[in-house]
VOKE-651039 format. One record per residue (C-alpha): residue number from 1; residue in one letter; x, y, z. Coordinates in pm, 1 decimal, padded with zeros to 6 digits, always signed. Example, Ala and Ser with C-alpha at 12.3 -4.5 7.8 and 13.67 -1.06 7.14 Angstrom:
(node 1 A (+01230.0 -00450.0 +00780.0)),
(node 2 S (+01367.0 -00106.0 +00714.0)),
END
This chain:
(node 1 M (-02167.8 +02132.5 -05878.0)),
(node 2 Q (-02039.1 +01848.4 -06096.8)),
(node 3 E (-02394.3 +01733.0 -06178.2)),
(node 4 Y (-02506.6 +02088.3 -06256.6)),
(node 5 S (-02212.2 +02139.5 -06493.4)),
(node 6 K (-02318.7 +01825.1 -06681.7)),
(node 7 S (-02692.6 +01874.2 -06704.7)),
(node 8 G (-02744.3 +02241.8 -06630.4)),
(node 9 K (-03057.0 +02148.6 -06433.9)),
(node 10 V (-03075.3 +02277.9 -06074.4)),
(node 11 E (-03349.4 +02038.3 -05960.4)),
(node 12 Q (-03169.7 +01730.1 -06094.6)),
(node 13 A (-02837.0 +01839.2 -05937.6)),
(node 14 G (-03013.3 +01896.1 -05601.8)),
(node 15 L (-03173.8 +01550.7 -05606.5)),
(node 16 R (-02839.7 +01386.3 -05677.9)),
(node 17 A (-02684.2 +01572.4 -05381.0)),
(node 18 G (-02978.6 +01491.2 -05148.4)),
(node 19 M (-03109.2 +01847.2 -05100.1)),
(node 20 S (-03401.9 +02060.2 -05211.7)),
(node 21 R (-03403.0 +02271.2 -05532.0)),
(node 22 K (-03402.0 +02591.5 -05325.6)),
(node 23 T (-03093.4 +02491.2 -05125.8)),
(node 24 A (-02912.3 +02372.9 -05439.5)),
(node 25 A (-02988.1 +02702.6 -05611.9)),
(node 26 K (-02842.5 +02894.6 -05317.0)),
(node 27 Y (-02509.6 +02707.7 -05329.6)),
(node 28 I (-02491.9 +02741.3 -05710.0)),
(node 29 R (-02560.6 +03113.6 -05684.1)),
(node 30 E (-02293.4 +03168.1 -05416.5)),
(node 31 G (-02039.7 +02937.1 -05581.3)),
(node 32 K (-01911.7 +02822.6 -05236.6)),
(node 33 L (-01918.0 +02506.4 -05030.3)),
(node 34 P (-02162.6 +02485.6 -04733.1)),
(node 35 S (-01876.3 +02505.4 -04483.0)),
(node 36 D (-01757.5 +02829.5 -04645.5)),
(node 37 L (-02094.2 +02995.6 -04589.4)),
(node 38 I (-02090.8 +02954.3 -04208.8)),
(node 39 Q (-02041.2 +03289.9 -04035.2)),
(node 40 P (-01942.2 +03330.3 -03668.7)),
(node 41 R (-02234.5 +03447.4 -03456.5)),
(node 42 S (-02171.9 +03779.1 -03280.7)),
(node 43 W (-02506.9 +03815.0 -03109.4)),
(node 44 R (-02669.0 +03646.0 -02810.6)),
(node 45 T (-02978.2 +03429.9 -02845.1)),
(node 46 R (-03098.3 +03544.1 -02501.0)),
(node 47 A (-03024.5 +03829.1 -02260.8)),
(node 48 D (-02728.7 +03789.3 -02022.9)),
(node 49 P (-02872.6 +03788.8 -01667.1)),
(node 50 F (-02539.0 +03913.7 -01528.8)),
(node 51 D (-02494.0 +04222.8 -01750.5)),
(node 52 E (-02585.6 +04468.2 -01474.8)),
(node 53 V (-02375.2 +04308.5 -01201.4)),
(node 54 W (-02077.9 +04209.3 -01419.2)),
(node 55 P (-01874.9 +04531.8 -01363.4)),
(node 56 E (-01888.8 +04464.4 -00988.5)),
(node 57 L (-01792.6 +04098.0 -01038.8)),
(node 58 A (-01505.6 +04186.4 -01273.5)),
(node 59 E (-01372.7 +04433.2 -01014.7)),
(node 60 R (-01382.1 +04166.8 -00744.4)),
(node 61 L (-01204.7 +03918.5 -00972.3)),
(node 62 A (-00934.1 +04175.0 -01048.1)),
(node 63 E (-00876.6 +04226.1 -00675.6)),
(node 64 A (-00884.8 +03851.9 -00593.1)),
(node 65 P (-00825.3 +03638.1 -00907.3)),
(node 66 G (-00855.1 +03321.9 -00697.5)),
(node 67 L (-01229.2 +03369.2 -00651.2)),
(node 68 E (-01435.7 +03094.0 -00814.0)),
(node 69 A (-01755.9 +03150.1 -01010.6)),
(node 70 K (-01947.6 +02929.1 -00764.2)),
(node 71 T (-01844.9 +03153.3 -00472.9)),
(node 72 L (-01951.9 +03468.0 -00657.7)),
(node 73 F (-02281.4 +03309.0 -00760.2)),
(node 74 D (-02362.3 +03194.4 -00404.4)),
(node 75 D (-02301.7 +03551.2 -00287.7)),
(node 76 L (-02540.0 +03687.3 -00554.2)),
(node 77 L (-02809.6 +03435.8 -00456.2)),
(node 78 E (-02776.7 +03535.3 -00091.7)),
(node 79 R (-02803.1 +03907.3 -00167.8)),
(node 80 D (-03079.0 +03889.3 -00429.7)),
(node 81 P (-03253.9 +03546.5 -00430.7)),
(node 82 D (-03548.8 +03673.0 -00636.9)),
(node 83 R (-03331.0 +03794.0 -00923.0)),
(node 84 F (-03112.3 +03489.2 -00982.8)),
(node 85 T (-03188.5 +03114.4 -00998.8)),
(node 86 P (-02954.1 +02816.0 -00940.5)),
(node 87 G (-02981.3 +02717.6 -01308.5)),
(node 88 Q (-02784.5 +03029.1 -01410.1)),
(node 89 L (-02456.9 +02913.0 -01249.2)),
(node 90 R (-02319.9 +02767.9 -01574.2)),
(node 91 T (-02371.5 +03102.0 -01749.5)),
(node 92 L (-02163.4 +03281.7 -01487.7)),
(node 93 Q (-01893.6 +03012.4 -01500.3)),
(node 94 R (-01855.4 +03065.4 -01875.9)),
(node 95 R (-01837.5 +03443.1 -01825.1)),
(node 96 V (-01566.5 +03408.1 -01555.1)),
(node 97 K (-01372.5 +03160.9 -01769.9)),
(node 98 Q (-01378.9 +03408.7 -02059.1)),
(node 99 W (-01259.6 +03689.7 -01827.7)),
(node 100 R (-00966.9 +03478.0 -01701.4)),
(node 101 A (-00858.7 +03404.2 -02059.4)),
(node 102 Q (-00887.8 +03763.9 -02182.8)),
(node 103 E (-00815.9 +03982.6 -01880.3)),
(node 104 G (-00699.9 +03753.6 -01599.8)),
(node 105 P (-00346.4 +03725.1 -01459.5)),
(node 106 D (-00072.0 +03547.5 -01649.9)),
(node 107 K (-00049.0 +03175.4 -01589.4)),
(node 108 R (+00261.9 +02979.5 -01510.8)),
(node 109 V (+00420.2 +02819.0 -01816.2)),
(node 110 F (+00570.6 +02470.0 -01792.7)),
(node 111 F (+00864.2 +02374.8 -02012.5)),
(node 112 A (+00885.4 +02028.5 -02166.0)),
(node 113 Q (+01222.1 +01868.2 -02098.1)),
(node 114 Q (+01425.2 +01624.9 -02304.7)),
(node 115 H (+01546.8 +01319.9 -02110.5)),
(node 116 R (+01895.9 +01191.9 -02181.3)),
(node 117 P (+01943.4 +00812.3 -02172.0)),
(node 118 G (+02095.5 +00690.0 -01846.5)),
(node 119 E (+02100.0 +01035.5 -01688.1)),
(node 120 A (+01852.4 +00984.0 -01403.3)),
(node 121 A (+01590.6 +00768.7 -01237.3)),
(node 122 Q (+01286.0 +00896.6 -01047.9)),
(node 123 T (+01127.0 +00729.2 -00745.0)),
(node 124 D (+00794.1 +00816.6 -00585.3)),
(node 125 F (+00545.1 +00665.1 -00341.9)),
(node 126 T (+00180.1 +00629.5 -00440.2)),
(node 127 W (-00121.1 +00490.6 -00255.1)),
(node 128 A (-00275.4 +00180.0 -00414.8)),
(node 129 T (-00565.2 +00132.6 -00172.9)),
(node 130 E (-00814.4 +00226.1 -00447.2)),
(node 131 L (-00733.3 -00106.0 -00618.7)),
(node 132 G (-00932.7 -00281.4 -00344.6)),
(node 133 I (-00675.1 -00556.8 -00288.0)),
(node 134 T (-00753.1 -00809.0 -00012.9)),
(node 135 I (-00516.7 -01062.3 +00145.0)),
(node 136 G (-00692.2 -01374.4 +00268.0)),
(node 137 G (-01023.4 -01189.8 +00249.7)),
(node 138 E (-00907.8 -00893.8 +00461.2)),
(node 139 A (-00859.8 -00539.5 +00328.6)),
(node 140 F (-00499.3 -00454.9 +00247.8)),
(node 141 P (-00431.1 -00078.8 +00250.2)),
(node 142 H (-00083.8 -00020.3 +00111.5)),
(node 143 M (+00147.7 +00197.1 -00095.2)),
(node 144 L (+00375.6 +00125.9 -00390.5)),
(node 145 C (+00734.5 +00244.5 -00417.5)),
(node 146 H (+00755.4 +00327.9 -00788.8)),
(node 147 F (+01093.1 +00347.1 -00969.8)),
(node 148 V (+01102.7 +00488.0 -01326.3)),
(node 149 L (+01365.2 +00557.9 -01592.8)),
(node 150 P (+01211.6 +00869.3 -01758.7)),
(node 151 C (+01384.4 +00826.9 -02095.1)),
(node 152 S (+01254.5 +00475.5 -02169.1)),
(node 153 N (+00969.9 +00463.8 -01912.5)),
(node 154 W (+01103.2 +00136.4 -01769.7)),
(node 155 E (+00932.3 +00094.3 -01432.0)),
(node 156 W (+00930.2 -00127.9 -01126.1)),
(node 157 A (+00727.1 -00123.1 -00805.1)),
(node 158 T (+00737.1 -00282.7 -00460.6)),
(node 159 V (+00469.4 -00303.8 -00192.2)),
(node 160 C (+00519.9 -00091.2 +00121.0)),
(node 161 H (+00321.0 +00074.0 +00399.0)),
(node 162 S (+00490.2 +00410.8 +00443.4)),
(node 163 E (+00739.3 +00651.3 +00285.7)),
(node 164 S (+01014.3 +00529.0 +00516.9)),
(node 165 F (+01381.2 +00493.7 +00435.3)),
(node 166 L (+01354.3 +00113.1 +00454.6)),
(node 167 S (+01072.7 +00119.0 +00195.9)),
(node 168 L (+01277.3 +00346.2 -00030.9)),
(node 169 K (+01590.2 +00134.2 +00013.8)),
(node 170 H (+01405.9 -00186.7 -00072.2)),
(node 171 G (+01230.8 -00033.8 -00374.3)),
(node 172 V (+01545.2 +00121.5 -00523.6)),
(node 173 Q (+01758.7 -00190.0 -00472.1)),
(node 174 E (+01490.9 -00417.2 -00621.1)),
(node 175 A (+01489.1 -00201.0 -00935.4)),
(node 176 V (+01861.3 -00144.4 -00990.7)),
(node 177 F (+01962.2 -00504.1 -00915.5)),
(node 178 R (+01698.5 -00620.3 -01162.1)),
(node 179 L (+01845.8 -00384.3 -01424.6)),
(node 180 G (+02205.6 -00469.5 -01336.7)),
(node 181 R (+02297.8 -00108.2 -01407.2)),
(node 182 V (+02251.6 +00232.0 -01246.3)),
(node 183 P (+02185.0 +00581.6 -01386.6)),
(node 184 T (+02399.0 +00881.4 -01295.2)),
(node 185 N (+02137.3 +01048.1 -01071.7)),
(node 186 H (+01850.5 +00936.7 -00853.5)),
(node 187 Q (+01568.7 +01188.1 -00802.6)),
(node 188 T (+01300.5 +01190.5 -00532.3)),
(node 189 D (+01058.3 +01439.5 -00385.3)),
(node 190 H (+01097.6 +01561.0 -00025.3)),
(node 191 S (+00976.3 +01240.3 +00139.5)),
(node 192 T (+01114.9 +01167.3 +00484.6)),
(node 193 G (+01277.8 +00852.3 +00350.4)),
(node 194 A (+01533.0 +01063.7 +00163.1)),
(node 195 T (+01535.3 +01404.7 +00334.2)),
(node 196 H (+01514.7 +01552.9 +00682.8)),
(node 197 N (+01195.8 +01700.2 +00825.3)),
(node 198 L (+01186.9 +02075.7 +00862.2)),
(node 199 S (+01202.6 +02203.8 +01218.0)),
(node 200 K (+00880.9 +02312.5 +01389.1)),
(node 201 A (+00983.2 +02678.2 +01366.8)),
(node 202 E (+01050.0 +02645.9 +00993.4)),
(node 203 K (+00712.9 +02478.0 +00936.4)),
(node 204 E (+00531.7 +02751.7 +01125.6)),
(node 205 A (+00716.5 +03014.1 +00923.4)),
(node 206 G (+00610.0 +02842.9 +00601.1)),
(node 207 A (+00967.1 +02782.8 +00491.0)),
(node 208 R (+01007.4 +02672.6 +00130.0)),
(node 209 R (+01361.7 +02550.0 +00091.3)),
(node 210 E (+01533.7 +02228.9 -00002.7)),
(node 211 R (+01593.4 +01991.6 +00285.8)),
(node 212 G (+01918.5 +01813.1 +00348.6)),
(node 213 F (+01948.5 +01443.7 +00265.8)),
(node 214 N (+01944.1 +01180.9 +00540.2)),
(node 215 E (+02279.5 +01022.7 +00619.1)),
(node 216 D (+02144.3 +00673.2 +00557.8)),
(node 217 Y (+02009.5 +00777.7 +00218.8)),
(node 218 L (+02340.7 +00939.3 +00122.5)),
(node 219 A (+02519.2 +00617.3 +00222.9)),
(node 220 L (+02282.6 +00415.0 +00001.3)),
(node 221 M (+02340.9 +00643.9 -00296.8)),
(node 222 D (+02716.9 +00630.3 -00241.6)),
(node 223 H (+02707.8 +00250.0 -00228.1)),
(node 224 L (+02507.3 +00228.0 -00551.7)),
(node 225 C (+02725.0 +00494.5 -00720.9)),
(node 226 M (+02435.5 +00732.5 -00788.3)),
(node 227 K (+02414.1 +01104.8 -00714.5)),
(node 228 P (+02108.4 +01205.9 -00509.2)),
(node 229 R (+01898.6 +01498.3 -00620.7)),
(node 230 T (+01554.8 +01625.2 -00529.9)),
(node 231 I (+01286.9 +01855.0 -00663.2)),
(node 232 Q (+01213.2 +02198.0 -00521.2)),
(node 233 V (+00967.4 +02208.0 -00232.7)),
(node 234 G (+00610.3 +02214.2 -00361.9)),
(node 235 E (+00714.8 +02162.1 -00727.1)),
(node 236 K (+00591.0 +01807.8 -00784.0)),
(node 237 E (+00577.0 +01862.3 -01160.8)),
(node 238 Q (+00958.1 +01836.7 -01156.6)),
(node 239 N (+00901.4 +01468.9 -01079.4)),
(node 240 G (+00639.1 +01463.7 -01352.4)),
(node 241 D (+00735.5 +01143.0 -01531.3)),
(node 242 V (+00697.9 +00915.6 -01233.0)),
(node 243 E (+00391.2 +01111.0 -01115.3)),
(node 244 S (+00228.0 +01052.3 -01454.1)),
(node 245 L (+00324.2 +00685.2 -01464.1)),
(node 246 N (+00178.7 +00637.6 -01114.6)),
(node 247 G (-00166.7 +00679.0 -01263.3)),
(node 248 S (-00104.4 +00469.8 -01575.4)),
(node 249 M (+00047.6 +00186.4 -01368.0)),
(node 250 K (-00256.1 +00172.2 -01138.2)),
(node 251 R (-00493.2 +00182.8 -01436.7)),
(node 252 R (-00304.7 -00110.3 -01590.0)),
(node 253 L (-00327.6 -00305.7 -01264.1)),
(node 254 E (-00699.7 -00225.1 -01240.4)),
(node 255 Q (-00759.7 -00365.6 -01589.7)),
(node 256 H (-00573.0 -00687.5 -01509.7)),
(node 257 L (-00767.8 -00722.4 -01185.8)),
(node 258 L (-01087.7 -00706.1 -01390.4)),
(node 259 L (-00951.5 -00976.9 -01621.7)),
(node 260 R (-00846.4 -01184.8 -01320.5)),
(node 261 G (-01197.5 -01170.7 -01179.6)),
(node 262 S (-01080.5 -01145.2 -00818.6)),
(node 263 R (-00893.2 -00896.0 -00603.8)),
(node 264 D (-00808.9 -01144.8 -00329.7)),
(node 265 F (-00462.7 -01300.0 -00290.8)),
(node 266 E (-00334.4 -01568.5 -00055.6)),
(node 267 S (-00041.6 -01357.0 +00063.5)),
(node 268 V (+00134.5 -01025.7 +00009.6)),
(node 269 A (+00414.5 -01212.1 -00169.0)),
(node 270 Q (+00167.7 -01362.4 -00419.1)),
(node 271 Y (+00014.9 -01019.6 -00484.5)),
(node 272 E (+00356.9 -00861.9 -00538.3)),
(node 273 R (+00462.8 -01139.8 -00779.1)),
(node 274 W (+00139.2 -01091.8 -00976.1)),
(node 275 M (+00191.6 -00713.9 -00995.9)),
(node 276 Q (+00555.4 -00741.9 -01100.3)),
(node 277 G (+00464.1 -00995.5 -01368.6)),
(node 278 I (+00237.8 -00731.5 -01524.6)),
(node 279 L (+00514.0 -00469.4 -01503.7)),
(node 280 S (+00757.5 -00711.1 -01671.8)),
(node 281 K (+00519.2 -00749.5 -01967.5)),
(node 282 A (+00482.3 -00371.4 -01994.2)),
(node 283 N (+00860.8 -00325.9 -01983.7)),
(node 284 A (+00904.7 -00584.7 -02260.1)),
(node 285 Q (+00714.7 -00352.4 -02495.6)),
(node 286 R (+00974.7 -00081.5 -02426.0)),
(node 287 S (+01271.7 -00310.3 -02486.7)),
(node 288 K (+01425.0 -00104.4 -02770.3)),
(node 289 K (+01442.9 +00219.0 -02572.4)),
(node 290 V (+01544.9 +00031.5 -02257.6)),
(node 291 A (+01838.5 -00126.4 -02444.9)),
(node 292 E (+01951.5 +00218.0 -02562.7)),
(node 293 E (+01931.0 +00353.0 -02210.0)),
(node 294 L (+02113.6 +00057.3 -02054.9)),
(node 295 E (+02408.0 +00118.1 -02288.5)),
(node 296 E (+02455.7 +00462.2 -02131.2)),
(node 297 M (+02424.6 +00340.6 -01769.0)),
(node 298 K (+02702.5 +00220.2 -01540.4)),
(node 299 V (+02731.4 -00148.2 -01460.4)),
(node 300 L (+02630.1 -00231.6 -01103.5)),
(node 301 R (+02935.3 -00385.3 -00936.7)),
(node 302 V (+02839.7 -00388.0 -00567.3)),
(node 303 E (+02665.8 -00628.1 -00333.5)),
(node 304 R (+02312.2 -00568.6 -00215.5)),
(node 305 L (+02286.4 -00395.1 +00122.8)),
(node 306 A (+02087.9 -00551.7 +00405.7)),
(node 307 E (+01738.1 -00405.2 +00409.1)),
(node 308 Y (+01691.8 -00351.8 +00778.0)),
(node 309 Q (+01779.7 -00100.3 +01045.8)),
(node 310 E (+01954.5 -00224.4 +01359.3)),
(node 311 I (+01922.8 -00067.6 +01704.1)),
(node 312 Q (+02018.1 -00158.6 +02062.3)),
(node 313 V (+01745.7 -00140.2 +02329.9)),
(node 314 K (+01705.6 -00250.4 +02691.4)),
(node 315 V (+01424.3 -00478.9 +02802.5)),
(node 316 T (+01217.6 -00310.6 +03075.0)),
(node 317 S (+01099.2 -00468.4 +03398.9)),
(node 318 W (+00760.9 -00497.8 +03224.9)),
(node 319 G (+00916.1 -00747.2 +02982.3)),
(node 320 T (+00876.9 -00508.3 +02688.2)),
(node 321 I (+01094.7 -00312.0 +02447.2)),
(node 322 R (+01013.5 +00010.1 +02260.5)),
(node 323 V (+01084.2 +00018.4 +01888.2)),
(node 324 K (+00983.5 +00317.5 +01673.5)),
(node 325 R (+00757.8 +00440.1 +01958.1)),
(node 326 N (+00569.5 +00110.4 +01977.3)),
(node 327 A (+00585.9 -00151.3 +02255.3)),
(node 328 Y (+00661.5 -00520.5 +02198.3)),
(node 329 S (+00677.3 -00797.6 +02457.8)),
(node 330 V (+00973.4 -01036.6 +02467.0)),
(node 331 P (+01038.4 -01357.9 +02664.9)),
(node 332 S (+01060.0 -01266.0 +03034.7)),
(node 333 R (+01404.4 -01424.9 +03070.9)),
(node 334 L (+01540.2 -01124.7 +02877.2)),
(node 335 M (+01418.1 -00875.9 +03136.1)),
(node 336 R (+01671.5 -00594.8 +03200.5)),
(node 337 E (+01902.0 -00733.0 +02927.6)),
(node 338 R (+02021.3 -00532.5 +02628.9)),
(node 339 V (+01904.1 -00679.7 +02300.6)),
(node 340 R (+01969.1 -00606.7 +01934.8)),
(node 341 V (+01664.5 -00533.4 +01719.8)),
(node 342 R (+01656.9 -00558.2 +01341.0)),
(node 343 I (+01373.2 -00350.3 +01195.5)),
(node 344 F (+01250.5 -00471.1 +00857.1)),
(node 345 E (+00968.6 -00322.6 +00653.8)),
(node 346 E (+00724.0 -00597.4 +00756.1)),
(node 347 R (+00869.2 -00742.7 +01077.8)),
(node 348 I (+01116.9 -00701.5 +01362.1)),
(node 349 E (+01372.1 -00954.5 +01488.5)),
(node 350 V (+01512.5 -00950.6 +01842.6)),
(node 351 Y (+01861.0 -01097.0 +01909.1)),
(node 352 H (+02047.9 -01158.0 +02234.1)),
(node 353 G (+02409.6 -01196.2 +02135.3)),
(node 354 N (+02380.1 -01364.3 +01795.9)),
(node 355 V (+02083.8 -01583.6 +01889.0)),
(node 356 L (+01738.5 -01499.0 +01754.4)),
(node 357 Q (+01490.9 -01467.9 +02041.7)),
(node 358 L (+01179.5 -01330.9 +01873.4)),
(node 359 S (+01040.2 -01251.4 +01530.0)),
(node 360 C (+00703.7 -01076.5 +01496.5)),
(node 361 E (+00512.1 -00841.1 +01271.5)),
(node 362 R (+00603.4 -00473.3 +01279.0)),
(node 363 L (+00344.5 -00228.0 +01406.7)),
(node 364 R (+00253.0 +00080.8 +01201.7)),
(node 365 G (+00216.2 +00429.4 +01340.9)),
(node 366 E (+00301.1 +00526.9 +01698.2)),
(node 367 G (+00172.7 +00441.9 +02043.5)),
(node 368 G (+00073.8 +00084.5 +01957.7)),
(node 369 S (+00153.2 -00236.7 +02142.6)),
(node 370 L (+00202.6 -00603.0 +02057.4)),
(node 371 V (+00210.7 -00806.2 +02379.7)),
(node 372 N (+00212.4 -01185.4 +02350.5)),
(node 373 Y (+00031.7 -01333.9 +02651.2)),
(node 374 R (+00269.6 -01632.2 +02649.0)),
(node 375 H (+00552.5 -01399.7 +02754.8)),
(node 376 I (+00382.5 -01274.6 +03073.2)),
(node 377 I (+00104.5 -01516.5 +03171.1)),
(node 378 W (+00328.1 -01714.2 +03408.3)),
(node 379 S (+00377.7 -01401.0 +03620.5)),
(node 380 L (+00025.6 -01269.0 +03575.1)),
(node 381 V (-00147.7 -01578.9 +03714.5)),
(node 382 Q (+00052.5 -01523.3 +04033.9)),
(node 383 K (-00057.7 -01157.0 +04049.7)),
(node 384 P (-00411.7 -01161.1 +03903.5)),
(node 385 G (-00495.4 -00827.9 +04066.1)),
(node 386 A (-00265.0 -00654.4 +03814.8)),
(node 387 F (-00483.7 -00760.9 +03521.3)),
(node 388 E (-00772.1 -00519.2 +03580.6)),
(node 389 R (-00563.9 -00205.3 +03517.4)),
(node 390 Y (-00282.8 -00354.2 +03311.2)),
(node 391 R (-00167.2 -00102.6 +03048.2)),
(node 392 Y (-00164.9 -00359.5 +02767.8)),
(node 393 R (-00474.9 -00544.5 +02886.3)),
(node 394 E (-00644.7 -00541.4 +02544.3)),
(node 395 D (-00356.6 -00742.9 +02395.5)),
(node 396 L (-00439.6 -01034.3 +02628.2)),
(node 397 F (-00750.2 -01132.9 +02431.0)),
(node 398 P (-00614.5 -01355.4 +02151.0)),
(node 399 S (-00952.7 -01372.7 +01977.2)),
(node 400 L (-01313.9 -01262.6 +02005.0)),
(node 401 T (-01400.4 -01591.7 +02176.2)),
(node 402 F (-01159.4 -01518.5 +02461.3)),
(node 403 R (-01311.2 -01172.2 +02497.1)),
(node 404 K (-01664.5 -01314.3 +02509.4)),
(node 405 S (-01563.5 -01564.6 +02777.7)),
(node 406 H (-01404.3 -01284.1 +02982.3)),
(node 407 D (-01723.0 -01075.4 +02958.8)),
(node 408 A (-01942.4 -01374.4 +03051.1)),
(node 409 L (-01731.6 -01437.1 +03362.0)),
(node 410 H (-01756.3 -01072.7 +03469.4)),
(node 411 E (-02135.5 -01077.6 +03433.0)),
(node 412 A (-02166.9 -01374.6 +03669.9)),
(node 413 L (-01876.2 -01337.4 +03914.6)),
(node 414 P (-01705.6 -01064.6 +04117.2)),
(node 415 T (-01429.6 -00882.4 +03928.9)),
(node 416 R (-01129.8 -01047.4 +04097.2)),
(node 417 K (-01279.2 -01399.3 +04078.2)),
(node 418 A (-01366.9 -01347.4 +03710.8)),
(node 419 D (-01013.8 -01227.2 +03630.5)),
(node 420 V (-00863.9 -01531.1 +03807.0)),
(node 421 E (-01082.4 -01770.1 +03608.9)),
(node 422 Y (-01000.4 -01599.6 +03278.5)),
(node 423 L (-00625.7 -01591.9 +03347.5)),
(node 424 R (-00628.3 -01961.7 +03435.4)),
(node 425 S (-00785.6 -02036.9 +03096.7)),
(node 426 L (-00526.5 -01815.6 +02926.6)),
(node 427 H (-00252.8 -01996.4 +03119.5)),
(node 428 L (-00394.8 -02326.7 +02995.7)),
(node 429 A (-00380.1 -02196.4 +02637.8)),
(node 430 A (-00011.7 -02112.5 +02685.8)),
(node 431 K (+00063.9 -02459.3 +02825.9)),
(node 432 T (-00135.3 -02658.7 +02571.8)),
(node 433 M (-00278.6 -02525.8 +02244.9)),
(node 434 E (-00465.4 -02198.0 +02206.0)),
(node 435 S (-00691.8 -02344.6 +01937.2)),
(node 436 K (-00811.3 -02626.6 +02168.5)),
(node 437 V (-00886.3 -02384.3 +02452.0)),
(node 438 E (-01074.1 -02158.3 +02209.2)),
(node 439 V (-01289.8 -02451.0 +02091.1)),
(node 440 A (-01364.9 -02543.2 +02453.6)),
(node 441 L (-01468.0 -02184.4 +02532.7)),
(node 442 E (-01692.7 -02170.1 +02225.2)),
(node 443 L (-01858.6 -02498.3 +02327.4)),
(node 444 L (-01927.7 -02379.7 +02683.0)),
(node 445 L (-02062.1 -02042.2 +02565.6)),
(node 446 A (-02284.6 -02208.7 +02306.0)),
(node 447 E (-02432.8 -02436.7 +02574.6)),
(node 448 G (-02496.0 -02140.4 +02803.5)),
(node 449 Q (-02244.2 -02261.5 +03060.8)),
(node 450 L (-02005.8 -02035.5 +03247.6)),
(node 451 P (-01653.3 -02083.9 +03102.3)),
(node 452 L (-01479.8 -02165.8 +03430.0)),
(node 453 A (-01117.5 -02274.3 +03407.3)),
(node 454 D (-01180.9 -02623.9 +03549.8)),
(node 455 R (-01453.4 -02691.2 +03292.7)),
(node 456 V (-01226.4 -02573.1 +03015.0)),
(node 457 K (-00947.9 -02796.1 +03146.1)),
(node 458 E (-01175.0 -03100.5 +03144.4)),
(node 459 L (-01257.9 -03042.5 +02779.8)),
(node 460 V (-00898.2 -02975.4 +02680.4)),
(node 461 A (-00743.1 -03259.5 +02884.4)),
(node 462 P (-00599.7 -03523.1 +02651.3)),
(node 463 E (-00760.5 -03864.4 +02648.9)),
(node 464 E (-00570.0 -04142.5 +02826.2)),
(node 465 P (-00403.9 -04348.9 +02556.2)),
(node 466 E (-00496.8 -04717.4 +02544.8)),
(node 467 I (-00199.4 -04948.3 +02583.9)),
(node 468 P (-00234.1 -05222.7 +02323.9)),
(node 469 E (-00191.1 -05585.4 +02435.2)),
(node 470 I (+00080.9 -05745.0 +02228.5)),
(node 471 A (+00102.6 -06125.5 +02222.9)),
(node 472 I (+00470.4 -06230.7 +02235.5)),
(node 473 P (+00517.5 -06564.0 +02055.2)),
(node 474 R (+00724.1 -06840.6 +02213.4)),
(node 475 V (+01068.0 -06875.9 +02060.4)),
(node 476 D (+01154.3 -07225.5 +01936.8)),
(node 477 L (+01528.6 -07287.2 +01982.3)),
(node 478 E (+01534.6 -07644.1 +01841.4)),
(node 479 G (+01643.8 -07513.2 +01503.0)),
(node 480 Y (+01954.2 -07359.4 +01657.6)),
(node 481 D (+02032.3 -07689.2 +01835.7)),
(node 482 A (+02015.0 -07870.6 +01503.6)),
(node 483 L (+02271.4 -07631.0 +01359.1)),
(node 484 L (+02510.0 -07697.3 +01645.3)),
(node 485 S (+02485.7 -08075.7 +01593.4)),
(node 486 V (+02610.8 -08062.5 +01233.9)),
(node 487 D (+02974.1 -08176.5 +01205.2)),
(node 488 A (+03239.8 -07986.1 +01014.9)),
(node 489 A (+03233.0 -08207.2 +00705.8)),
(node 490 E (+02858.0 -08174.5 +00660.3)),
(node 491 L (+02879.8 -07796.3 +00711.1)),
(node 492 E (+03156.3 -07760.6 +00449.0)),
(node 493 E (+02949.4 -07965.7 +00203.8)),
(node 494 V (+02641.7 -07744.2 +00264.3)),
(node 495 L (+02844.5 -07425.5 +00220.3)),
(node 496 S (+03004.3 -07547.8 -00100.4)),
END
């Protein structure tokens, strides 16, 4: 338009604008920009294949708005396969989407909330297995207990394996003692760590009500001077800030894993330190808002609570105890005694009086067993017939090598004889070193020999130490005699 006003030549103005003379003439004639000439299209470029059946489909959608376009389309294909083709699904999906927007039922509206500094914290559990973390080369499925201050988005996370109260207690205390301050409220969803389970009758009735808080959780909140609150059942968007940050936290960890070049860690502690180092850097970028929020929070003036649960149990005549519906063996001397068990997130500790008797890893789930053969082998070798149908028999194979030796014995010997031979080898492992017995078994199996207990013992037996011959020199006492022959005057002169 500027070029045409200068020269008055349509062709020259078109060339300057990079278009043909005909196109330039059209824009000059209309006196409008190209974008102003675009008109919305009100016609279809091809016939709608669903015009005839749409009234029926619209009626079905009105009766059941939850129906999906894919379900309706599959039904049409089944009824009239010659009329419709799979490539027409997208057309029907657009038509259904348009119907939902113009004639469908009203949708639920969500209301954005303003967060007040220091008012509340939100805690949630999220699975982190998708990160592909391995510990010592072995897969490490786990969860993260995620603590967030919604106003500033300050966050902290701890590794856990379930939504238990101990996991929640550890995660919350790690966060608030790192902050040194506490908000007024602490908000969770209806996880069993904070609230009671609904009764079976209530579950079957589909009850949707708020559950009461656990006594232990209420005691924790009271100790930390926070008020517990929870979201409504099934309304996870009320915990939306921490739910949203769950995803962003895992994306951040994924990116740093890619930078690290490896997803393997030496230990869980090393992995947790690495993760929390990344969270510390992210929190440093929010320092201004965090400082504003900390000013409104109460100073934490209490000691940290012990992060374990303590129970009293009795050792059975089997030499085992039951903890959280799992069986653990203990030293046989504790049989029929009452012991005190401390249940941590990762381990259990067994005390008799105030003396620690056993510390071992904690089993997950229910119905499991952790029987240490060293606790029972002394009795089992005296009653080898009990081994064949022993309830915890599978726990008495410390490694795959021991299992292979057991199977090799059973292939060559009668059942009772094979069990006796295997138990003698296991007894030897308890008396000496398991690793040496395992090497001996591997050697015998590799050579095609039957791993009999006597052969294993020969290989494991320590070599007789050689007693070195030490030559004792003769002591010459003439020097002492010479000292005794010196008179007092000479001695005084030497000393002076």
